[in-house]
N, C-alpha and C positions, 0 to 999 in steps of 0.2 A: 862603721857607721857611728859608733859612740865617740870615736876619736875626732870625727869631723864636726860634730855638733858644737863643741866649744869654739872652734875656729870660725864656724859660720855665725855664731852668736856675737863674736867680736867684730866680724866684718860687716854684718848687716847694718848697724847704725851708721857706719862710714858711707856705705853705698846709698842709704836712704838720705843722708845728709848731703851727699853730692848731688843727687837728683833734686832735692828740695832747693838747694842753693843755685841751681842753674839759672833760674829766672829772678833771683834776688841779689843782683850785683849792686854794690854801693855806687851811687853816682853823685857827684858834686859838680855844680856849675862853676865855670871859671869866670873871672871878672870880665866884664864887657861881652859876655856871651848872651845869646838870645834864648829866652825860655818862655814856656807857657805856664800860666797860673790856673790852678783848679778853682772854679767858682761854684758856689752853692746858691741856688735860686729856689725860692719857695713856690710851690704850686698855688694857683689861685683859680678856683672854680668860677668865681664871678666874672673874671676876665677871660676865662677859657684858656688858661696857661697851664701846661703840664711840665713839671720839672724834668721828667725823664726824656722829654723831646728837645730840651734846651741844650745848647753846647756845654760841655763839661769843662772846657778850658778856654781861657781868654789870653790873648797875647798877639804879638810877641812883646815881651818886656825885656829890658836890658838889665843885667846884674851890675850894680854900681858899687856895692860895698857888702862885706861880710860883717854883720853885727856880732855874731858869735859863730860857733861851729855849724849850727843848724839854722840860723836865721840870716836872711839876706835882705838887702834893700834893693827894690826894683824901681825902675822908671820906665814909663811908656815912651818910646822914642818920639821926640818932638814935643813933648809936654813936660811942664815943670813938676807936676804932681808925682810924689814918690809913694811907694807902698812897701810894707814890710811883710815878709812871708817866710814860712818854714820851708826847708828844702824838700820836705815830704809832700808838699803841695805843688811842686814844680816838675816839669818834664822838659826835655830839650825841644827847642823849636826846630822843625824841619822845613827847609826852604821848599817852596812849591815851584814846579817847572812849567814853563809855557809849552805850547805845542811845538815850538821851534827848538826846544831843549835848553832854553835860556832860563836862568834863575829869576824869579820875580823879586822885586824890591819888597822887603818886609813891611814897608809902610803902605804898600798897595794891597797886601794880603789882609783880608778881613772876612 
């Protein structure tokens, strides 16, 4: 029993780290990939708007340039306006399917 304790103490942080890191994989968008951008909206009681009921992501945006390792330049497809965002505020855009099993055009998804 006493001989097992040191080996268990050495193995426990590795096991805990493995479980912790399962959902924390580093993701980087590639150039010309479609992503969604996290948006923050303020609640407004006068207008009857609640932030927690609003969509949390806006998009799809296309990645056009990496300004630094963590900062990207985004463009809304079909519009000249560009935005800058951290990759921590992005997530991959998933294509939606029609009932026939065909992918929808990202420009039609809103």
